[in-house]
C-alpha positions in Angstrom: 17.6 41.2 171.6 17.7 38.1 173.4 16.8 39.4 177.1 17.9 36.0 178.5 21.8 36.6 177.5 21.7 40.4 177.7 20.5 39.6 181.7 23.1 36.8 181.7 26.0 39.2 180.7 25.1 41.6 182.9 24.3 39.4 185.9 28.4 38.2 185.4 29.5 42.0 184.5 28.1 43.6 187.5 28.9 40.1 190.0 32.2 39.6 188.6 33.4 43.3 189.4 31.7 44.3 192.0 32.8 41.5 194.5 36.1 42.0 193.4 35.6 45.4 194.0 34.3 45.1 197.6 37.6 43.0 197.9 39.6 45.7 197.0 38.1 48.2 199.4 38.2 45.5 202.3 41.8 45.9 202.0 41.5 49.8 202.5 39.2 49.2 206.1 42.2 49.5 208.2 44.0 52.5 206.5 46.0 53.1 203.2 49.4 51.9 203.3 51.9 50.4 200.7 50.3 46.6 201.4 46.6 48.1 201.7 46.8 49.8 198.1 49.0 47.0 196.7 46.2 44.2 197.5 43.7 46.9 196.3 45.2 47.7 193.1 45.2 43.7 192.4 42.0 42.8 192.8 40.8 46.6 191.0 42.5 45.2 187.8 40.7 41.6 188.1 37.3 43.2 188.8 38.0 45.4 186.0 37.7 42.5 183.3 34.2 41.8 184.5 32.9 42.8 181.4 35.1 41.4 178.9 34.5 38.1 181.0 30.9 38.5 181.1 30.5 38.9 177.4 32.7 35.6 176.1 30.9 33.4 178.9 27.2 34.9 177.5 28.3 34.3 174.2 29.7 31.2 174.5 26.1 29.9 176.3 23.7 31.1 173.9 26.1 31.5 170.8 28.9 28.6 170.8 32.1 28.5 169.6 31.2 30.5 166.8 29.6 33.6 167.9 32.5 33.3 170.6 35.3 33.5 167.8 33.4 36.4 165.7 33.1 38.5 169.3 37.1 38.1 169.7 37.5 39.2 166.0 35.9 42.7 166.8 38.9 43.4 168.9 41.2 43.1 165.6 38.9 44.8 163.3 41.3 47.8 162.2 40.5 48.2 158.4 37.8 51.3 158.6 38.4 55.3 157.0 41.5 56.7 158.5 39.0 59.7 159.5 38.0 57.2 162.6 41.3 56.7 164.0 42.0 60.4 163.3 38.5 61.5 165.4 39.0 59.2 168.3 42.1 60.7 169.1 41.5 64.3 168.5 38.0 64.5 169.7 39.4 63.6 173.1 42.4 66.5 173.2 39.7 68.8 171.8 36.8 68.1 174.6 39.4 68.0 177.4 41.7 70.8 176.0 38.0 72.9 176.2 37.9 72.0 179.9 41.6 73.1 180.4 40.4 76.1 178.7 37.5 76.9 181.0 39.6 75.9 184.0 42.2 78.5 183.2 39.1 81.2 182.7 36.9 80.4 186.3 39.6 78.4 188.3 42.9 79.4 187.7 45.9 78.9 185.7 46.6 75.7 184.7 50.6 76.1 185.1 53.7 76.3 183.0 53.2 73.4 180.0 55.6 70.7 180.3 57.5 70.4 177.2 58.9 66.9 177.8 55.4 65.7 178.6 55.1 64.0 174.9 57.9 61.7 176.2 55.9 59.8 178.8 52.8 59.6 176.4 53.6 55.8 175.0 54.6 54.0 178.4 51.2 56.0 179.6 49.3 54.6 177.0 50.5 51.1 177.3 49.8 51.4 181.2 46.2 52.4 181.0 45.3 50.1 178.2 44.9 47.5 181.0 42.8 49.7 183.3 39.7 49.8 181.7 39.6 49.9 177.9 40.6 46.3 177.2 38.7 45.0 179.8 35.8 46.6 179.4 35.1 47.8 175.7 34.5 43.8 174.6 31.8 43.9 176.9 30.3 47.4 176.1 30.6 47.9 172.6 31.3 44.2 171.1 28.3 42.5 173.1 26.0 44.8 175.1 25.3 47.3 172.4 24.8 45.5 169.4 22.4 43.3 171.6 20.7 46.6 172.4 20.7 47.9 168.6 18.4 44.7 167.6 15.8 46.3 168.8 16.7 50.0 169.9 17.9 53.1 167.5 21.6 53.7 168.1 21.1 56.8 170.4 19.2 54.8 172.6 21.1 51.9 172.9 24.2 54.8 173.7 22.2 55.9 176.2 21.4 52.6 177.8 24.8 51.5 177.4 26.3 54.9 178.7 23.9 54.4 182.1 24.9 50.9 182.8 28.6 51.5 182.2 28.5 54.5 184.9 26.4 52.3 187.3 28.7 49.3 187.3 31.7 52.0 188.1 29.5 52.7 191.8 31.7 50.6 193.9 34.6 52.5 192.8 33.2 55.7 194.1 34.2 54.6 197.5 37.7 53.8 196.4 40.6 56.4 196.1 40.8 56.2 192.1 38.9 54.1 189.3 36.4 56.2 188.0 36.0 60.1 188.0 34.3 60.4 191.5 36.5 58.4 193.1 38.1 60.0 196.1 36.1 62.8 196.0 33.1 63.6 198.9 29.4 62.6 197.4 27.9 65.9 195.2 24.6 65.2 193.2 26.0 67.3 190.6 29.2 66.2 190.3 27.5 62.4 190.2 25.2 63.5 187.6 27.8 65.1 185.8 29.7 62.1 185.4 26.7 60.2 184.6 25.8 62.7 182.0 29.6 62.8 180.2 29.7 58.6 180.1 26.6 59.0 178.2 28.0 61.7 175.7 31.0 59.2 175.5 28.7 56.2 175.3 27.0 58.3 172.1 30.7 59.2 170.4 31.8 55.8 170.5 28.7 54.3 168.9 29.2 56.8 166.0 32.8 55.5 165.7 31.8 51.5 165.9 28.8 51.6 163.8 31.0 53.8 161.4 33.9 51.0 161.6 32.7 48.0 160.7 31.4 47.3 164.7 35.1 47.4 165.7 35.9 46.7 168.9 39.3 48.5 168.6 38.2 51.9 168.1 36.0 51.7 171.0 39.2 50.6 173.1 41.3 53.8 171.4 39.1 56.2 172.2 38.4 54.8 175.6 42.0 54.8 176.2 42.6 58.6 175.0 39.6 59.7 177.6 41.2 58.0 180.3 44.6 59.1 179.5 43.9 62.7 179.0 47.2 63.5 177.4 46.4 67.0 176.5 46.6 67.2 180.6 49.3 65.7 180.8 51.1 69.1 179.3 50.2 70.6 182.2 52.1 69.1 185.4 50.3 71.0 187.7 46.8 70.2 186.6 47.9 66.5 186.0 49.6 65.6 189.1 46.7 67.1 191.1 43.9 65.0 190.8 41.1 67.4 192.4 42.2 69.7 189.8 42.4 66.9 186.9 38.8 65.5 187.6 37.7 69.8 187.1 39.1 70.0 183.6 36.6 66.3 182.9 33.8 68.0 185.1 34.4 71.7 183.1 34.8 69.8 179.3 31.2 68.5 179.8 30.2 72.4 178.7 31.5 71.6 175.5 31.1 67.7 175.4 27.3 67.8 176.3 26.6 70.4 173.5 28.7 68.6 170.8 27.1 64.9 171.3 24.0 66.3 170.9 25.1 67.7 167.7 26.3 64.7 166.7 23.4 62.5 167.4 20.4 64.9 166.3 22.1 67.1 163.6 24.4 65.3 161.5 22.7 61.7 161.6 26.3 60.4 162.0 24.9 57.9 164.4 22.8 54.8 162.1 21.3 51.8 163.4 23.6 48.7 163.4 27.0 47.8 162.7 
């Protein structure tokens, strides 16, 4: 691993995102209204692209144009087993679906099923693509993960990437949206659960990437399906209530954690390198 290369990447990724998100939060300091939320959204989206910008700049600095083009090509690697596409789509459904089951058992009724939800899925996926997955994954899974895997196991690298990914979201904890803890009172338990969830998702993405020829596309898809929470869309009472939706995500950790441990320690599906 090139420590200088990684340091420059992290410095640029955090610097770009945190500066823009600080500006975004500044516009909310006098209250939330149409104008302030509009400014917040603008700088929020600009900040989201910190990891992508950092990965391109760091690669140009230390690897030149040829390595930068190779990095960008990872987004377009799509020829890998169809099972991986299926896993990227089905796993978020199963994991978040387990959260809905637990919600109905221990919190309350999830409400009636919204039969028209399927019609909104394509547009929701398209909009959500630009709110995180496209701005982050070239950095986290295209640049940082391969760098770490040069000297570390895939599991250790996944944990490190997940931890960094979680901390990168820190300014958004005080924002109305942008991260799972956003808009909620500080709770050590919820913060820890969020960290564990991000690390678990990181491990799953490493498995997908390493078994998809290093494709960033597969990481983008998994990230997208987790963020959108398609299964939640069929329960309008949950999906339209941010607190209820977040409860489902937190509850899904009850299944996500053991599944991830099984994936990492038992199946040996995560191999070092792509």
